[in-house]
C-alpha positions in Angstrom: -42.4 -19.0 32.9 -38.5 -20.1 32.8 -35.8 -17.4 33.1 -34.7 -16.4 29.4 -31.5 -18.2 28.4 -30.6 -15.1 26.2 -27.5 -13.4 28.2 -28.7 -10.1 26.9 -32.2 -10.1 28.0 -33.2 -8.0 31.1 -33.2 -9.7 34.2 -36.7 -11.3 34.9 -37.5 -9.5 37.8 -39.8 -6.2 38.4 -39.6 -3.4 41.1 -36.8 -5.2 43.2 -35.0 -4.1 46.2 -33.0 -6.1 48.7 -30.6 -5.4 51.5 -28.2 -8.0 51.1 -25.0 -8.3 52.8 -21.4 -8.7 51.6 -19.3 -11.9 52.9 -16.7 -9.8 54.5 -16.4 -8.4 58.2 -16.6 -4.7 57.3 -20.4 -5.2 56.5 -22.7 -2.6 57.8 -26.6 -2.8 58.3 -28.5 -1.8 55.2 -29.6 2.2 55.6 -32.4 1.2 53.5 -36.1 0.0 53.4 -38.2 -1.0 50.3 -41.2 -2.4 48.8 -42.0 -4.2 45.8 -44.5 -4.9 43.0 -45.7 -8.4 42.7 -47.4 -10.1 40.0 -50.0 -12.9 40.0 -48.7 -15.0 37.3 -48.6 -18.7 37.9 -45.4 -20.2 38.8 -44.3 -23.3 36.7 -43.6 -26.6 38.4 -40.1 -26.7 36.3 -38.7 -23.8 38.5 -37.3 -25.9 41.2 -34.0 -26.7 39.7 -31.1 -24.5 41.0 -29.3 -24.8 37.8 -32.2 -23.0 36.0 -31.5 -20.0 38.1 -28.1 -19.4 37.0 -27.7 -16.9 34.0 -24.8 -18.0 31.6 -21.6 -15.7 31.2 -22.0 -12.8 28.8 -19.5 -10.8 27.0 -17.8 -8.0 28.8 -19.2 -4.6 27.0 -16.6 -2.3 25.7 -16.8 1.4 27.2 -15.5 2.8 23.8 -18.7 1.3 22.0 -21.9 3.1 21.6 -23.9 3.0 24.9 -26.4 0.1 24.8 -30.2 0.9 24.7 -32.2 0.7 27.8 -35.6 -0.1 26.0 -36.9 -3.4 26.2 -39.0 -5.3 23.9 -42.7 -6.2 25.2 -41.8 -9.9 25.2 -38.7 -9.2 27.3 -40.7 -7.4 30.0 -39.7 -8.4 33.5 -41.8 -11.0 35.2 -42.0 -11.9 38.9 -41.0 -15.6 39.3 -41.7 -17.6 42.3 -39.5 -20.7 42.2 -40.0 -23.7 44.6 -37.3 -23.9 47.0 -35.3 -27.1 47.0 -33.9 -28.4 50.3 -30.1 -27.7 50.8 -28.1 -30.7 49.2 -26.4 -32.6 51.6 -22.9 -31.9 49.9 -23.1 -28.3 51.6 -21.7 -28.1 54.8 -21.6 -25.0 57.3 -18.1 -23.8 58.1 -18.4 -20.4 59.8 -20.5 -17.3 60.0 -18.8 -14.5 58.1 -20.8 -11.5 58.5 -24.7 -10.4 59.5 -26.6 -7.7 58.3 -30.2 -5.9 58.3 -31.6 -8.6 56.1 -29.5 -11.6 56.7 -26.5 -13.6 57.2 -23.5 -14.7 55.3 -22.0 -18.1 56.0 -19.0 -19.9 54.6 -20.3 -23.2 53.5 -18.3 -26.3 51.9 -19.4 -27.7 48.6 -18.0 -31.3 49.5 -18.8 -32.6 45.9 -16.7 -29.9 44.1 -14.2 -29.3 47.3 -14.6 -25.6 47.4 -15.7 -23.0 49.5 -18.8 -20.9 48.8 -20.6 -17.8 50.3 -24.2 -19.1 51.7 -26.5 -16.0 52.2 -29.4 -16.9 54.3 -32.4 -14.5 55.6 -32.8 -13.8 59.1 -35.2 -16.1 60.9 -37.2 -13.4 62.3 -37.8 -12.0 58.6 -38.6 -15.1 56.9 -42.4 -14.8 57.8 -42.8 -11.8 55.8 -43.9 -12.7 51.9 -42.5 -9.4 50.9 -39.1 -9.7 52.5 -38.7 -13.4 51.5 -39.6 -12.1 47.8 -37.2 -9.3 48.0 -34.4 -11.6 49.2 -35.0 -14.1 46.3 -35.3 -11.1 44.0 -31.7 -10.4 44.7 -30.7 -14.0 43.9 -32.3 -13.9 40.7 -30.9 -10.2 39.4 -27.4 -11.1 40.7 -27.5 -14.3 38.6 -28.7 -13.1 35.5 -26.0 -10.2 35.6 -23.2 -12.6 34.2 -20.0 -10.5 34.4 -16.7 -10.8 35.6 -17.0 -8.1 38.1 -20.5 -9.3 39.4 -20.0 -12.3 41.7 -22.0 -15.1 40.3 -25.1 -17.0 41.9 -24.7 -20.7 42.1 -27.7 -22.1 43.8 -30.9 -21.0 45.3 -32.8 -23.1 48.1 -34.2 -23.4 51.3 -33.1 -24.3 54.6 -34.7 -27.1 57.0 -36.1 -24.4 59.1 -37.7 -22.7 56.0 -35.3 -19.7 55.5 -34.3 -19.1 51.8 -30.7 -19.0 51.1 -28.5 -18.5 47.9 -24.9 -19.5 47.4 -22.3 -17.5 45.5 -18.7 -17.3 45.0 -16.8 -16.3 48.1 -14.6 -13.2 47.6 -11.4 -12.9 49.1 -10.2 -9.2 49.8 -10.8 -5.8 51.0 -13.5 -3.5 50.6 -12.8 -0.5 48.7 -13.5 1.6 51.9 -11.0 -0.4 53.7 -8.5 0.4 51.2 -9.4 4.3 51.3 -9.1 4.2 55.2 -5.6 2.3 55.0 -4.3 4.8 52.6 -1.7 2.3 51.3 1.1 3.8 48.9 0.4 0.9 46.7 -3.2 2.1 46.0 -2.3 5.3 44.4 -4.3 7.6 42.2 -3.7 5.6 39.1 -4.6 2.4 40.6 -7.8 4.0 42.3 -9.0 5.1 38.9 -8.4 1.7 37.3 -10.7 0.2 40.1 -13.3 2.6 39.4 -13.3 2.1 35.7 -13.8 -1.4 36.5 -16.7 -0.5 38.5 -18.1 1.5 35.7 -17.6 -1.3 33.4 -19.8 -3.6 35.5 -22.4 -1.0 36.3 -22.6 -0.3 32.4 -23.3 -3.8 31.8 -26.2 -3.8 34.6 -27.6 -0.8 32.9 -27.4 -2.3 29.5 -29.5 -5.2 31.1 -31.9 -2.6 32.7 -30.8 -2.9 36.1 -29.9 0.0 38.5 -27.8 -1.0 41.7 -29.3 2.0 43.9 -26.8 1.5 46.7 -23.0 2.1 45.1 -20.4 3.2 47.5 -16.9 2.0 48.6 -18.2 -0.4 51.0 -20.1 -2.2 48.1 -17.0 -2.6 46.1 -14.5 -5.6 46.8 -11.1 -5.5 45.4 -9.6 -9.2 45.5 -6.2 -10.7 46.5 -5.2 -10.7 42.9 -6.6 -7.4 41.7 -10.2 -8.4 40.7 -12.7 -5.9 41.3 -16.2 -7.0 42.3 -19.7 -4.9 42.8 -21.4 -6.4 45.8 -24.7 -6.2 47.6 -27.4 -6.0 44.7 -30.1 -6.6 47.5 -31.6 -3.1 46.8 -31.3 -3.0 42.9 -34.2 -2.3 40.9 -35.4 -2.6 37.2 -35.5 0.5 35.0 -39.0 1.8 34.8 -40.2 -0.4 37.6 -43.1 1.1 39.2 -43.1 2.1 42.8 -46.3 1.4 45.0 -47.4 2.0 48.3 -46.8 -0.9 50.8 -50.1 -1.8 52.4 -50.9 -4.6 54.8 -47.6 -4.8 56.3 -45.6 -2.6 59.0 -43.1 -0.1 57.3 -39.8 -1.1 57.4 -37.3 0.9 59.6 -34.0 2.3 58.0 -30.8 2.7 60.0 -31.6 6.0 60.9 -34.5 5.4 62.8 -37.4 6.9 60.9 -40.0 5.0 59.1 -41.9 5.1 56.0 -44.4 3.5 54.0 -42.2 4.3 50.5 -39.2 2.3 49.7 -36.2 4.8 50.5 -33.0 2.7 49.6 -29.4 3.4 49.6 -27.0 5.5 51.6 -27.7 9.0 52.3 -24.3 10.4 51.3 -24.3 8.7 47.9 -28.1 9.4 46.8 -28.8 11.7 44.2 -31.7 14.3 44.7 -34.5 12.1 43.4 -33.6 9.0 45.2 -33.3 11.0 48.8 -36.7 12.7 48.1 -38.2 9.3 47.5 -39.0 10.1 43.9 -38.2 6.8 42.7 -40.2 6.8 39.6 -37.6 9.3 38.2 -34.7 7.0 39.1 -32.6 5.3 36.4 -29.2 4.8 35.5 -28.3 8.5 36.3 -28.9 7.8 39.8 -26.2 5.2 39.7 -24.1 7.7 37.7 -24.6 10.2 40.6 -23.4 7.9 43.4 -20.5 6.9 41.2 -19.3 10.5 41.0 -19.4 10.8 44.9 -17.4 7.6 44.8 -14.9 9.0 42.4 -14.6 12.1 44.2 -13.8 10.2 47.3 -11.3 8.0 45.7 -9.5 10.9 44.7 -10.0 13.5 47.7 -9.9 11.1 50.5 -13.4 12.3 51.4 -16.8 12.7 50.2 -17.7 16.2 48.6 -20.7 16.8 51.2 -20.5 16.2 54.8 -23.5 16.4 57.2 -27.1 15.3 58.1 -29.7 13.8 55.7 -31.3 17.4 54.9 -28.1 19.0 54.6 -26.8 16.3 52.4 -30.2 16.7 50.3 -29.7 20.3 50.0 -26.3 20.5 48.8 -27.0 17.7 46.2 -29.8 19.7 45.1 -27.5 22.6 44.4 -24.9 21.1 42.2 -22.0 22.8 43.4 -19.4 20.3 43.6 -16.3 21.7 45.4 -13.1 21.1 43.2 -10.9 18.3 44.0 -7.8 19.3 46.0 -4.3 19.7 44.4 -1.6 18.0 45.9 1.9 17.9 45.0 2.5 15.2 42.2 -1.2 14.4 42.0 -2.5 13.8 38.6 -5.6 15.4 39.4 -6.6 18.2 36.8 -9.3 20.3 35.9 -10.9 17.6 33.3 -11.8 15.1 36.3 -13.4 18.1 37.9 -15.5 18.4 34.9 -16.4 14.6 35.0 -17.5 14.4 38.4 -19.1 17.8 38.2 -21.2 16.3 35.3 -21.9 13.1 37.2 -23.4 14.9 40.0 -25.6 17.5 38.7 -29.1 18.0 40.5 -31.1 16.9 37.4 -30.9 13.2 36.2 -31.1 14.4 32.4 -28.1 16.6 33.1 -25.9 13.5 34.0 -24.0 10.9 32.1 -26.9 9.0 30.4 -25.5 5.8 32.2 -22.2 4.3 33.5 -21.1 3.4 30.0 -20.7 7.1 29.2 -19.1 7.9 32.5 -16.7 4.9 32.1 -15.7 6.1 28.6 -14.8 9.5 29.6 -12.8 7.9 32.4 -11.2 5.7 30.0 -10.3 8.6 27.7 -8.8 10.4 30.7 -6.9 7.4 32.0 -5.5 6.9 28.5 -4.4 10.6 28.6 -3.2 10.4 32.1 -1.1 7.3 31.5 0.4 8.9 28.4 1.2 11.9 30.6 2.7 9.7 33.3 4.7 8.1 30.7 5.9 11.4 29.1 6.6 12.9 32.6 9.1 9.8 33.1 10.7 10.9 30.1 11.0 14.3 31.2 12.6 13.3 34.4 15.1 11.3 32.6 16.0 14.3 30.4 16.0 16.8 33.4 18.4 14.2 35.4 20.8 14.5 32.5 21.0 18.1 32.2 23.4 18.8 35.2 26.1 16.5 34.1 26.1 17.9 30.6 26.1 21.6 32.2 29.4 20.5 34.3 30.7 18.9 31.3 30.2 21.9 29.2 32.0 24.3 31.8 34.8 21.6 32.0 35.0 22.1 28.3 35.2 25.9 28.4 37.9 25.7 31.4 40.0 23.7 29.0 39.5 25.8 26.1 40.6 28.9 28.3 43.7 27.0 29.5 44.7 26.1 26.0 44.2 29.5 24.7 46.2 31.3 27.5 49.1 28.7 27.0 49.3 29.5 23.4 49.0 33.3 23.8 51.7 33.1 26.3 54.2 31.4 23.6 56.5 33.4 21.4 55.8 33.1 17.4 58.9 30.8 17.2 57.3 28.4 19.7 57.9 24.6 18.4 55.3 21.7 18.5 56.7 20.5 21.4 56.0 23.9 23.1 52.3 23.5 22.0 51.8 20.1 22.6 50.3 20.5 26.0 47.9 23.2 24.9 46.8 21.0 21.8 45.9 18.1 24.2 43.6 20.4 26.2 42.2 21.6 22.9 41.7 18.0 21.8 40.1 17.2 24.9 37.9 19.9 25.1 36.4 19.2 21.5 35.8 15.5 22.5 33.8 16.9 25.7 31.9 19.6 23.5 30.9 16.5 21.1 29.6 14.8 24.1 27.8 17.6 25.4 26.4 18.2 21.9 25.2 14.7 21.5 23.9 15.0 25.3 21.8 18.1 24.5 20.5 16.6 21.1 19.4 13.3 22.9 17.7 15.5 25.6 15.8 17.4 22.8 14.9 14.0 21.3 13.6 13.1 24.7 11.7 15.9 25.3 10.0 15.9 21.9 9.3 12.2 22.5 7.5 13.2 25.6 5.3 15.9 23.5 4.3 12.8 21.3 3.1 11.0 24.2 1.4 14.0 25.9 1.1 16.9 23.3 1.3 20.1 25.2 2.8 18.7 28.2 3.6 21.7 30.3 6.7 19.9 31.9 8.3 19.1 28.5 7.6 22.3 26.8 9.0 24.1 30.0 12.1 22.2 29.8 12.4 22.6 25.8 11.6 26.3 26.4 14.3 26.6 29.0 16.9 25.0 26.9 16.1 27.2 24.0 16.2 30.1 26.0 19.8 29.4 27.3 20.9 28.5 23.9 19.5 31.8 22.6 21.0 34.0 25.2 24.3 32.5 24.9 24.1 32.9 21.0 23.2 36.6 21.5 26.0 37.0 23.9 28.4 35.6 21.1 26.6 37.7 18.7 26.1 34.7 16.7 22.5 36.7 15.6 21.5 33.8 12.7 22.0 31.0 15.4 20.0 33.4 17.7 17.0 33.5 15.3 16.9 29.5 15.1 16.7 29.2 18.8 14.3 32.0 19.1 11.8 29.9 17.1 12.0 27.2 19.1 11.8 29.2 22.3 8.6 30.9 21.0 7.2 27.5 20.1 7.6 26.0 23.4 7.4 28.8 25.9 4.4 28.5 28.2 4.4 32.2 29.3 7.5 32.1 31.5 9.7 33.8 28.7 7.0 36.2 27.5 8.7 39.3 28.8 12.0 38.2 27.2 10.5 37.4 23.7 8.7 40.7 23.8 11.8 42.6 22.4 11.6 45.4 25.0 13.6 46.1 28.2 13.9 48.8 30.7 16.2 51.8 31.0 17.0 53.2 34.2 19.7 56.1 34.4 20.6 59.1 36.3 23.2 61.7 36.7 25.0 63.7 39.4 23.3 66.9 38.1 20.1 67.0 36.2 20.4 67.1 32.5 18.5 66.5 29.4 19.0 63.2 27.5 18.7 62.8 23.8 18.6 59.2 22.5 20.7 57.7 19.7 20.4 54.4 18.5 23.3 52.3 17.0 22.5 51.0 13.5 24.3 49.0 11.1 25.5 50.8 7.9 28.2 49.5 5.5 29.1 47.1 8.1 29.6 49.7 11.0 27.5 50.7 13.8 26.4 54.4 13.5 24.4 56.8 15.5 20.9 57.4 14.4 18.6 60.1 16.5 15.5 58.8 18.1 14.4 61.5 20.2 14.3 63.1 23.7 13.9 61.1 26.8 13.5 64.0 29.0 15.7 65.0 31.9 17.4 62.7 34.4 16.6 60.7 36.4 15.1 58.1 33.9 13.6 55.0 35.6 12.1 51.9 33.9 11.6 53.4 30.5 10.4 50.6 28.1 12.4 50.7 24.9 13.2 48.0 22.0 16.2 46.0 22.8 19.4 47.0 21.4 22.4 49.4 21.4 22.1 53.0 22.2 24.1 56.2 22.8 22.7 58.8 25.5 23.7 62.4 24.7 23.7 64.3 27.9 23.2 67.9 27.9 23.5 69.8 31.0 24.1 73.7 31.6 27.8 74.9 32.0 29.2 71.5 31.1 30.4 69.8 27.9 28.5 67.5 26.1 28.8 64.1 26.9 27.9 60.6 25.5 27.1 57.3 27.3 26.7 54.1 25.5 24.0 51.6 26.9 23.1 48.5 25.8 19.3 47.1 26.4 19.5 43.3 26.8 16.6 40.8 26.8 15.0 41.0 30.2 18.2 42.5 32.0 17.7 45.9 30.5 20.0 48.5 31.5 20.5 49.8 35.1 23.0 52.3 36.6 23.0 50.3 39.7 26.3 48.9 41.0 26.4 44.9 41.8 24.4 44.2 45.0 23.0 47.9 45.4 19.2 48.9 45.0 19.9 52.5 44.3 20.7 53.8 40.9 24.3 55.2 41.0 24.6 58.7 39.4 27.1 59.4 36.6 29.3 62.1 37.5 29.4 64.2 34.6 32.8 65.9 33.8 32.8 69.7 34.0 34.3 72.3 31.9 38.2 71.9 31.9 38.1 68.5 33.2 38.8 67.1 29.8 41.6 68.3 28.0 42.1 68.3 24.0 42.9 64.5 22.9 41.1 63.0 26.0 38.0 61.0 26.2 35.8 60.1 29.2 34.6 56.6 29.8 31.9 56.7 32.4 31.5 54.1 35.1 29.0 51.2 34.7 28.6 47.8 33.6 30.0 46.3 30.4 30.2 43.0 28.5 33.6 41.5 28.4 35.0 38.3 27.1 36.5 36.9 23.8 34.3 34.9 20.9 35.1 31.6 22.5 34.2 32.5 26.0 31.1 33.0 27.9 30.5 36.9 28.1 30.6 38.3 31.5 29.1 41.5 32.6 31.6 43.6 34.8 31.5 46.7 36.5 34.2 49.2 35.5 35.0 52.6 37.3 35.0 55.8 35.3 38.4 56.9 33.9 39.7 59.2 31.3 41.7 57.7 28.4 44.2 59.6 25.7 42.1 59.2 22.5 45.4 58.1 20.4 48.5 55.8 21.6 51.4 57.8 22.5 53.0 58.9 19.3 57.2 59.0 18.6 56.9 62.8 18.8 55.9 62.6 22.3 58.1 59.7 23.1 61.2 61.6 22.1 60.7 64.0 24.6 60.8 61.5 27.3 63.9 59.7 25.9 65.7 63.0 25.6 65.0 63.8 29.4 67.2 62.4 32.1 64.5 60.0 33.3 64.3 58.5 30.0 67.8 58.3 29.5 68.1 54.8 30.7 65.3 53.6 28.2 66.9 55.2 25.1 69.2 52.6 24.0 66.6 49.7 24.2 64.1 51.4 22.7 65.9 52.5 19.5 67.3 49.0 19.5 64.0 47.2 19.7 62.3 49.9 17.5 61.9 49.9 13.5 64.9 51.7 12.7 62.8 54.5 11.0 59.8 56.4 12.3 57.3 59.4 11.8 56.3 61.7 14.4 52.9 60.7 13.8 53.1 57.1 14.0 52.4 55.3 17.3 55.5 54.7 19.4 56.7 51.3 19.0 59.7 49.2 20.3 58.6 50.4 23.6 59.1 47.6 26.4 56.5 47.5 29.6 59.0 49.0 31.7 59.5 52.0 29.3 55.9 52.5 28.8 55.4 52.7 32.7 58.6 54.8 33.0 56.8 57.4 30.5 53.7 57.3 32.2 55.4 58.6 35.5 57.2 61.4 33.6 54.2 62.7 31.9 52.3 62.5 35.3 55.0 64.7 36.9 55.0 67.1 34.1 51.1 67.4 33.8 50.1 67.2 37.5 47.7 64.2 36.3 48.3 60.7 37.5 48.5 58.8 34.0 49.1 55.0 33.9 48.7 51.9 31.8 44.9 50.8 31.5 43.7 47.4 33.0 42.9 44.7 30.5 39.1 45.7 31.6 39.5 49.2 31.0 41.1 48.7 27.7 38.6 46.5 26.4 35.7 48.6 27.7 37.4 51.6 26.0 37.4 49.5 22.9 34.2 48.1 22.4 31.7 50.0 24.6 29.1 48.2 26.6 27.4 46.2 24.1 29.9 43.4 23.7 30.6 44.2 20.1 33.8 42.2 18.5 35.4 45.3 17.2 35.2 48.9 17.8 32.9 49.7 14.9 30.7 46.7 15.2 30.8 42.7 14.5 32.1 42.7 11.1 35.9 42.3 10.7 37.1 43.7 7.4 40.7 44.8 6.6 39.4 48.0 5.0 38.4 49.4 8.5 41.6 49.2 10.1 45.2 48.8 9.5 46.1 45.2 9.5 47.7 42.5 7.4 45.7 40.8 4.7 46.6 37.9 2.2 47.5 40.2 -0.5 49.2 43.0 1.5 51.7 43.0 4.4 52.2 46.7 5.7 55.9 47.0 6.7 55.2 49.7 9.3 52.4 51.4 11.3 50.3 54.0 10.0 49.3 57.6 11.4 47.3 57.6 14.5 44.5 58.9 12.3 44.9 57.4 9.2 41.7 55.3 9.8 38.6 57.2 11.0 36.6 53.9 10.9 38.9 52.4 13.7 37.1 54.3 16.2 35.4 53.1 19.6 32.0 54.3 20.9 33.9 56.7 23.1 36.0 58.1 20.6 39.2 56.7 20.9 41.3 55.8 17.8 43.4 52.9 16.6 42.2 50.2 19.1 41.8 47.4 16.5 45.0 47.8 14.1 48.0 49.7 13.8 49.7 48.8 16.9 49.0 46.4 19.8 49.1 47.9 23.3 50.3 47.2 26.6 48.2 46.9 29.6 49.0 47.1 33.3 47.9 43.5 34.1 49.9 40.3 34.5 49.2 37.5 31.8 47.8 35.2 34.4 46.1 31.9 33.5 45.3 28.3 34.5 48.3 26.7 33.2 51.0 29.3 34.4 54.1 27.8 36.0 56.2 30.4 38.2 59.8 29.6 37.1 61.5 32.7 38.4 61.2 34.3 35.3 59.3 37.6 34.8 55.7 36.9 34.3 54.3 38.2 31.0 52.1 41.2 30.8 48.8 41.3 28.7 48.7 42.9 25.2 45.6 43.9 23.8 44.5 44.7 20.1 45.6 43.9 16.6 48.6 45.4 14.3 49.8 46.1 11.0 51.6 42.7 11.4 48.3 40.7 12.2 45.4 39.6 10.2 41.8 40.9 11.1 41.0 38.1 13.5 43.6 39.4 15.9 41.9 42.9 16.1 38.9 41.5 18.0 38.3 43.6 21.3 38.3 40.6 23.3 41.8 39.1 21.9 44.8 38.9 24.2 48.3 38.1 24.3 51.3 37.6 26.5 54.8 39.3 26.0 57.7 39.7 28.1 57.8 43.2 29.9 61.3 43.7 29.5 61.6 43.8 25.6 60.3 46.1 23.1 58.2 45.0 20.0 58.1 46.6 16.4 54.3 46.3 16.6 53.4 47.1 20.4 52.9 50.6 21.7 50.9 51.8 24.8 48.2 54.3 25.7 47.5 56.2 28.8 44.5 56.5 31.2 43.7 58.2 34.4 41.3 58.1 37.2 38.5 60.6 37.1 39.4 63.8 39.4 35.7 65.3 39.6 
């Protein structure tokens, strides 16, 4: 009976095995023996033509398609065919011996008619007398010839040499075995390429399984990778048909396998790649899942660089029967994940029914994984591009912030009569900063677009989500520091959407409070809440006695009321920021710093206490900075005219009298803040008062003044974040006051420490020079920093972070001063 010409018919062979060799130098002796079932059907005389032995090319099956059935029709049941063996044509010339194995030799032969080289496989002379081994050898030729697949080398001709040995010719493959490539550990043969080769192997074996053939000896040594990327599954010498019976060999001596043991059963394959049923000679249970097991071992070896199980045959059988596959090692930059572990584990389960049904199913999972991995690789490349752009944008943003500061300082240092020429350099810096800010905004938007694109390629990609979350976190934190709470809500939504757990604590809305005092005291907690656009105190409850360590509270602004026996009631503002919380620790110190409470008599009437600690400083267009400010005592109100006149009437103030009266309003009230006072006069007054009271009064530093005005939570105005002319004495579009008001006229213009008049009424001198990046020393006196708003300025000038520069020798009709002193307890 002639072989079927239908490409999809099962190969016409039953119960076949062979120990064929590859045509490469890496060939090792076959570690298998075997037997076969033979048929007594007559052999047609027409079977002598080598052409009739060749199967036509079949279409390559798709791994995504449904798994082909393994069942065969009765008329397609395999048959034993014993072709008459033609003598080799004179066109074949021997060239060189390529390899030699347990069953035969592989030679390079020259086909002179077609001018091409072929691989000629010849049975060993000492085995050619065995009918069973001759049949097995020819079985290999028939099976391979009928598996017409691009990844299975085609058989061209079968015949018999002059000395009676059978041979067959096939395509000569130029390349390296997969085992050799693994040993070489070539950088060009990375994980993605290895998986690509493995998928090609899956396709070839899936085709064989669909034709009813199992390979029985899959391992890296039996896979060739050609010079041009082709992948070929070699050595089908021990292949068998699905459902082929296994019979005991009788009448012939047993075949010895490479381990030196003998058996009268056909144990074929390589122990390290054998499933339990194959290793235990239960060949009647062998089917496509046996190949799947070997492919699972191969896949593990491809990705881990070693086989999952090591040891001798008994140990290998025991480990395989347990089904506990060690997880693949995780290396930096590796694409290996839990899904690959699961694929390998399923492929290597002890029971055949628990594995993939065939190589088609296994290959389909690998194809799906590779598709996801390739998408992930592309997405990671996009993330890498985005990440590489970030440092430059951060540098440019800092550059813009620096230009903004320079421009603001230059403009603040100018007088109100400054001309366009005077302001041009500052405007140039502002314009340059605006250009950079637009560039940064466009760059950040592009980064967000890239990261969103990465998530399209690989939804849920941790690297993309992490970078998006970090970006949203920084934007959110910046918005909260600027007290742009509407903007902060937008960024918080993005942060919650992309966070992978890194910012969980930040997003929890809680922070810790740590606080202690120099003497134990009870602590009552008040929370700042917004009412009528002002921050007012609302009682929360008692926190117990100090020290308080890592007490969890909702984020927000609070006031701690301290109650200690024999001491006046004291209030300490604290701000609980996300993640940072509030800690009474000095910078670079681990221990809590005890707040020193004032005693009875330490604070006089009209004085307020500002305890040591961190506070948030900076104007609206600046990045807010946390700064530690030491404790000090401040006058509740700016110095009034009633107080100043005593100084001007004294001998120490005589030299300041004329300039003060000249630069003043020309009119005054005793309860108005004293104005027309130069910086020099203000310092002279502080020395005079210090001498009279025995306390070292002075002008505040800018940091002290700002902390006194806004407390520690970074609010824009002493009462909160909303600026309104009804809350302090400032100019409006409809009303322009001509003079200051009494120091107690606006009860709402009051700071968290109880100081008054820090937003409106009059600006105030500070002790600091007005230094900035654009300052040029010309020999003239350096301007001094002035803080706060006044009755001549709009509400925007009343910001706690705003500042201006004035000449120290002159007095101004809207500039007064306030005194502070260091604590003495």
